[in-house]
C-alpha positions as CSV (number, residue, x, y, z in Angstrom):
1,X,28.0,212.6,66.4
2,X,28.5,208.8,66.2
3,X,30.7,207.7,63.4
4,X,29.8,204.6,61.4
5,X,32.8,202.7,62.8
6,X,31.8,203.5,66.4
7,X,28.2,202.5,65.7
8,X,29.2,199.3,64.1
9,X,31.3,198.3,67.1
10,X,28.5,199.2,69.4
11,X,26.1,197.2,67.3
12,X,28.3,194.1,67.6
13,X,28.4,194.6,71.4
14,X,24.6,194.7,71.7
15,X,24.3,191.7,69.5
16,X,26.5,189.8,72.0
17,X,24.1,190.9,74.8
18,X,21.1,189.8,72.7
19,X,22.6,186.4,72.2
20,X,23.2,186.0,75.9
21,X,19.5,186.8,76.6
22,X,16.9,184.1,75.6
23,X,14.2,185.7,73.5
24,X,12.0,182.9,72.2
25,X,8.9,184.1,70.4
26,X,6.5,185.5,72.9
27,X,9.2,185.8,75.6
28,X,11.2,188.8,74.3
29,X,10.7,191.2,77.2
30,X,14.3,191.1,78.3
31,X,15.8,191.7,74.8
32,X,13.2,194.5,74.2
33,X,14.6,196.1,77.3
34,X,18.2,195.8,76.0
35,X,17.3,197.4,72.7
36,X,15.3,200.2,74.5
37,X,18.3,201.0,76.8
38,X,20.8,200.9,73.9
39,X,18.8,203.3,71.8
40,X,18.4,205.7,74.7
41,X,22.1,205.5,75.4
42,X,22.6,206.6,71.8
43,X,20.4,209.6,72.4
44,X,17.4,208.2,70.6
45,X,14.0,208.4,72.4
46,X,12.0,205.2,71.9
47,X,8.9,203.5,73.3
48,X,7.5,200.0,73.5
49,X,4.2,198.4,72.5
50,X,4.4,195.0,74.1
51,X,7.8,193.7,73.2
52,X,8.1,195.8,70.1
53,X,10.5,198.7,70.4
54,X,9.7,201.8,68.3
55,X,11.6,205.0,67.4
56,X,11.3,207.7,64.8
57,X,13.7,210.3,63.4
58,X,14.1,213.6,65.2
59,X,12.8,215.7,62.4
60,X,9.6,213.6,61.9
61,X,7.2,215.6,59.7
62,X,3.7,214.2,59.2
63,X,3.5,215.9,55.8
64,X,6.3,213.6,54.4
65,X,6.1,209.9,53.4
66,X,7.5,207.4,55.8
67,X,10.1,204.7,55.5
68,X,9.9,201.8,57.9
69,X,13.1,200.0,59.1
70,X,12.1,196.6,60.6
71,X,13.8,193.5,61.9
72,X,13.0,191.1,64.7
73,X,14.6,190.2,68.0
74,X,12.8,186.9,68.8
75,X,14.4,183.5,68.0
76,X,13.4,179.9,67.5
77,X,14.5,177.5,70.2
78,X,17.9,175.9,69.7
79,X,17.8,172.5,68.0
80,X,19.4,169.4,69.5
81,X,22.4,169.4,67.1
82,X,24.1,172.3,68.7
83,X,27.7,171.6,69.9
84,X,28.1,175.0,71.4
85,X,26.2,176.9,74.1
86,X,23.6,178.8,72.0
87,X,23.6,181.6,74.5
88,X,27.3,182.1,74.6
89,X,28.4,184.8,72.1
90,X,31.7,183.2,71.0
91,X,34.0,184.8,68.4
92,X,36.2,182.5,66.4
93,X,37.8,182.9,62.9
94,X,35.9,186.1,62.4
95,X,32.5,184.4,63.2
96,X,30.2,185.4,66.0
97,X,28.4,182.3,67.1
98,X,25.1,182.2,69.0
99,X,21.4,181.7,68.7
100,X,19.8,184.5,66.6
101,X,23.2,185.8,65.5
102,X,22.3,185.3,61.8
103,X,18.5,185.3,62.1
104,X,18.0,188.1,62.5
105,X,20.4,189.6,65.0
106,X,23.0,190.8,62.5
107,X,20.3,192.5,60.4
108,X,18.6,194.0,63.5
109,X,21.8,195.6,65.0
110,X,22.9,196.8,61.5
111,X,19.5,198.5,61.2
112,X,19.8,199.9,64.7
113,X,23.2,201.4,63.9
114,X,21.9,202.8,60.6
115,X,18.8,204.4,62.3
116,X,21.0,206.0,64.9
117,X,23.2,207.5,62.1
118,X,20.2,209.0,60.3
119,X,18.1,209.9,63.4
120,X,19.3,213.5,63.9
121,X,19.7,214.4,60.1
122,X,17.6,217.2,58.7
123,X,16.0,217.8,55.3
124,X,15.3,214.2,54.5
125,X,12.9,213.1,51.8
126,X,11.1,210.7,54.1
127,X,10.5,210.2,57.8
128,X,12.2,207.1,59.2
129,X,10.5,204.8,61.7
130,X,12.3,201.9,63.4
131,X,10.5,198.9,64.7
132,X,12.5,196.1,66.4
133,X,9.6,193.6,66.5
134,X,8.6,190.5,68.4
135,X,7.0,187.2,67.5
136,X,8.2,187.1,63.9
137,X,9.3,183.5,64.1
138,X,5.9,182.3,65.3
139,X,3.9,184.8,63.1
140,X,2.3,185.6,66.5
141,X,-0.4,188.2,67.3
142,X,1.9,190.5,69.3
143,X,4.5,191.2,66.7
144,X,4.8,193.9,63.9
145,X,1.2,193.5,62.8
146,X,0.0,194.5,66.3
147,X,1.7,197.9,66.2
148,X,1.0,199.0,62.6
149,X,-2.3,200.6,63.5
150,X,-0.4,202.8,66.1
151,X,2.1,204.1,63.6
152,X,1.8,206.8,60.9
153,X,1.0,205.5,57.4
154,X,4.0,203.5,56.1
155,X,4.8,204.2,52.4
156,X,7.7,201.8,51.9
157,X,9.7,199.4,54.1
158,X,13.0,197.7,54.5
159,X,12.7,194.4,56.3
160,X,16.0,193.1,57.7
161,X,16.5,189.4,57.1
162,X,19.7,187.6,56.0
163,X,19.9,187.9,52.2
164,X,23.7,188.2,51.8
165,X,22.9,191.9,51.1
166,X,21.1,191.0,47.9
167,X,17.7,192.5,47.3
168,X,14.6,190.3,47.7
169,X,12.1,192.3,45.7
170,X,9.3,189.7,46.1
171,X,8.5,187.2,48.8
172,X,6.1,184.3,48.7
173,X,3.1,184.3,51.0
174,X,1.8,181.3,52.9
175,X,-1.4,179.5,53.5
176,X,-1.6,176.4,55.6
177,X,-4.7,174.2,55.0
178,X,-6.1,171.3,57.0
179,X,-7.3,168.6,54.7
180,X,-9.6,165.7,55.3
181,X,-10.2,162.6,53.2
182,X,-13.1,160.5,54.4
183,X,-14.0,156.8,54.2
184,X,-15.9,154.2,56.0
185,X,-14.6,152.9,59.4
186,X,-14.4,149.2,59.8
187,X,-12.6,146.2,61.4
188,X,-9.4,145.5,59.4
189,X,-10.4,141.9,59.0
190,X,-13.5,142.7,56.9
191,X,-13.6,143.8,53.3
192,X,-13.9,147.6,52.9
193,X,-13.9,149.2,49.5
194,X,-14.0,152.7,51.1
195,X,-10.8,152.7,53.1
196,X,-9.9,156.3,53.9
197,X,-6.2,155.6,53.7
198,X,-6.5,154.2,50.2
199,X,-8.8,157.0,49.3
200,X,-6.1,159.5,50.3
201,X,-3.6,158.1,47.6
202,X,-5.2,159.8,44.6
203,X,-5.8,162.9,46.6
204,X,-2.2,163.2,47.5
205,X,-1.2,162.6,43.9
206,X,-3.6,165.4,42.9
207,X,-1.8,167.9,45.1
208,X,1.6,166.6,43.9
209,X,0.7,167.2,40.3
210,X,-1.5,170.3,40.5
211,X,-0.2,173.5,38.9
212,X,-1.6,177.0,39.0
213,X,-1.6,178.6,35.6
214,X,0.0,181.9,36.4
215,X,3.7,181.9,36.9
216,X,5.5,184.9,38.6
217,X,8.5,186.4,36.8
218,X,10.3,186.8,40.1
219,X,8.9,184.0,42.3
220,X,8.1,181.3,39.8
221,X,5.2,178.9,40.5
222,X,2.9,178.6,43.5
223,X,4.3,175.7,45.5
224,X,2.0,173.0,47.1
225,X,3.5,170.6,49.7
226,X,1.7,168.0,51.8
227,X,3.9,168.2,54.9
228,X,2.0,166.2,57.5
229,X,-0.4,163.2,57.4
230,X,-2.3,161.2,60.0
231,X,-4.8,158.4,59.8
232,X,-5.7,155.5,62.1
233,X,-5.0,154.7,65.8
234,X,-4.5,150.9,65.8
235,X,-3.6,148.0,63.5
236,X,-7.0,146.4,63.4
237,X,-9.2,149.4,62.8
238,X,-9.7,151.2,59.5
239,X,-10.1,154.9,60.3
240,X,-13.1,157.0,59.3
241,X,-10.8,159.7,57.8
242,X,-7.3,160.7,57.0
243,X,-6.1,164.2,58.0
244,X,-3.2,166.0,56.4
245,X,-1.6,169.5,56.3
246,X,-1.0,171.3,53.0
247,X,1.6,174.1,52.9
248,X,1.1,176.5,50.0
249,X,3.6,179.1,49.1
250,X,1.8,181.9,47.2
251,X,3.4,184.2,44.6
252,X,2.6,187.8,43.7
253,X,0.3,186.5,40.9
254,X,-2.4,185.6,43.4
255,X,-3.9,186.8,46.6
256,X,-4.3,184.2,49.4
257,X,-8.1,184.5,49.1
258,X,-7.9,183.6,45.4
259,X,-5.7,180.6,46.1
260,X,-8.1,179.4,48.8
261,X,-11.1,179.7,46.6
262,X,-9.5,177.9,43.7
263,X,-8.3,175.0,45.9
264,X,-11.5,174.6,47.8
265,X,-13.4,174.5,44.5
266,X,-11.1,172.1,42.6
267,X,-9.4,169.8,45.2
268,X,-10.9,166.3,45.6
269,X,-11.3,166.6,49.3
270,X,-12.3,169.0,52.2
271,X,-9.8,171.9,52.8
272,X,-9.9,174.5,55.4
273,X,-7.4,177.4,55.5
274,X,-6.0,178.3,59.0
275,X,-5.4,181.9,58.0
276,X,-5.3,184.1,54.9
277,X,-3.3,187.0,56.3
278,X,0.2,186.0,55.2
279,X,0.1,187.3,51.6
280,X,2.9,187.6,49.1
281,X,4.7,190.9,49.0
282,X,6.7,192.8,46.4
283,X,8.3,196.1,45.4
284,X,8.6,197.5,41.9
285,X,12.0,196.6,40.4
286,X,12.3,200.2,39.3
287,X,11.6,201.7,42.8
288,X,14.3,204.1,44.0
289,X,15.3,201.8,46.9
290,X,15.9,198.9,44.4
291,X,17.7,201.0,41.9
292,X,20.1,202.5,44.5
293,X,20.6,199.0,46.0
294,X,21.6,197.6,42.6
295,X,24.0,200.5,42.1
296,X,25.6,199.6,45.4
297,X,26.2,196.0,44.1
298,X,23.1,194.2,45.3
299,X,21.4,191.6,43.1
300,X,17.6,191.3,42.9
301,X,15.8,188.0,43.4
302,X,12.5,186.5,44.7
303,X,12.5,184.9,48.2
304,X,10.7,181.6,48.9
305,X,10.8,182.2,52.7
306,X,8.3,184.2,54.8
307,X,9.1,187.2,56.9
308,X,7.3,190.2,58.5
309,X,6.9,191.6,55.0
310,X,3.7,189.5,55.0
311,X,2.3,192.0,57.6
312,X,2.7,195.0,55.4
313,X,0.4,196.5,52.8
314,X,3.1,198.9,51.4
315,X,5.9,198.1,49.0
316,X,8.7,196.4,50.9
317,X,12.3,195.2,50.3
318,X,13.9,192.3,52.2
319,X,17.6,192.9,52.7
320,X,20.2,192.2,55.2
321,X,23.6,190.7,56.2
322,X,24.0,187.0,56.8
323,X,22.9,183.9,54.9
324,X,19.4,182.5,55.1
325,X,20.9,179.0,54.8
326,X,22.4,179.4,58.3
327,X,19.0,180.4,59.9
328,X,17.7,177.9,62.4
329,X,20.8,175.8,62.0
330,X,23.0,174.3,64.7
331,X,25.9,176.5,65.8
332,X,24.4,179.5,64.1
333,X,26.8,182.3,63.3
334,X,27.4,185.5,61.4
335,X,30.6,186.9,60.2
336,X,31.7,190.1,61.9
337,X,32.6,191.4,58.4
338,X,29.0,190.8,57.3
339,X,27.7,193.2,60.1
340,X,30.3,195.8,59.1
341,X,29.2,195.5,55.5
342,X,25.5,195.5,56.5
343,X,25.8,198.8,58.4
344,X,27.7,200.3,55.5
345,X,25.2,199.1,52.9
346,X,22.1,200.2,54.8
347,X,23.7,203.6,55.5
348,X,24.7,204.1,51.8
349,X,21.3,202.9,50.6
350,X,19.5,205.5,52.8
351,X,22.0,208.2,51.8
352,X,20.8,207.8,48.3
353,X,17.1,207.3,49.1
354,X,16.7,210.0,51.8
355,X,18.1,212.8,49.7
356,X,15.5,215.3,48.7
357,X,14.5,214.3,45.1
358,X,15.9,217.5,43.7
359,X,19.3,216.6,45.1
360,X,19.5,213.1,43.6
């Protein structure tokens, strides 16, 4: 049987291979193959749906509830500020550099090692399903959401994202709106009391100052941010309209549908949501996973950033090695020690959670 130490070292080696293999969102076929081969070499049968790699524990019992372990193997594209080769897994001063090392490679390989550890165990309180998913960074159609209908009912999930091994017990959802402020087009030389650009000023101020009344204990306020704006094509023509993009980060006090209805009724302009599917997510602070994680030294908090938790209808906990502040940064890295701690933390967390309740 694999020891935790052996699995950790093997996890670091596959992370190096993943870094060497480009896996931009929608182009993860080669990293899916690497993960598939690694699991099979560890004696774990697995299968793929698209570029999502799936495995389940050996003693899977459909009468038991199911725990999902999930992280992603796609990456963003490297930004122009890189000073190192993003596809060269270089170790220096205890840091493993490379694109996707922190987001979310360290979490993914720590969960892979943890799953292999628990895969052959018997008499567990829950089934365990692993999904190494695609298209997380792009919230694409062929990621975790695309496989959920092919899986048994998921009762609770751990989503591997860099949290410094603290416990994100809630996560903000997201709605992106396209907004339009209209006016009267004209030649710039002529008087025009209905200039769409000027009309946009009080509209933008309205979004800056608007507050939703309900405030989440964990996630705080719903956050509205105008993040893009466009109006006009040339200096001497007043445009017929100004278009802007509104980014709304939704707390667990509201559903996305509620937020959309409120803003469309109250905002002083036209608003059209692009999608309502990326809802906020949470887990009861008294859930066994949370209680055990806190006992292991984790701190609870609410996360403002989005992950594949938004795909899930069940309670879910976001947790993993690495630091979210390093995600998508130039010369991305993760400390090797963080991966070691990640495997240990995940393994100990499941040791407490997967015991039959009578044995806890």
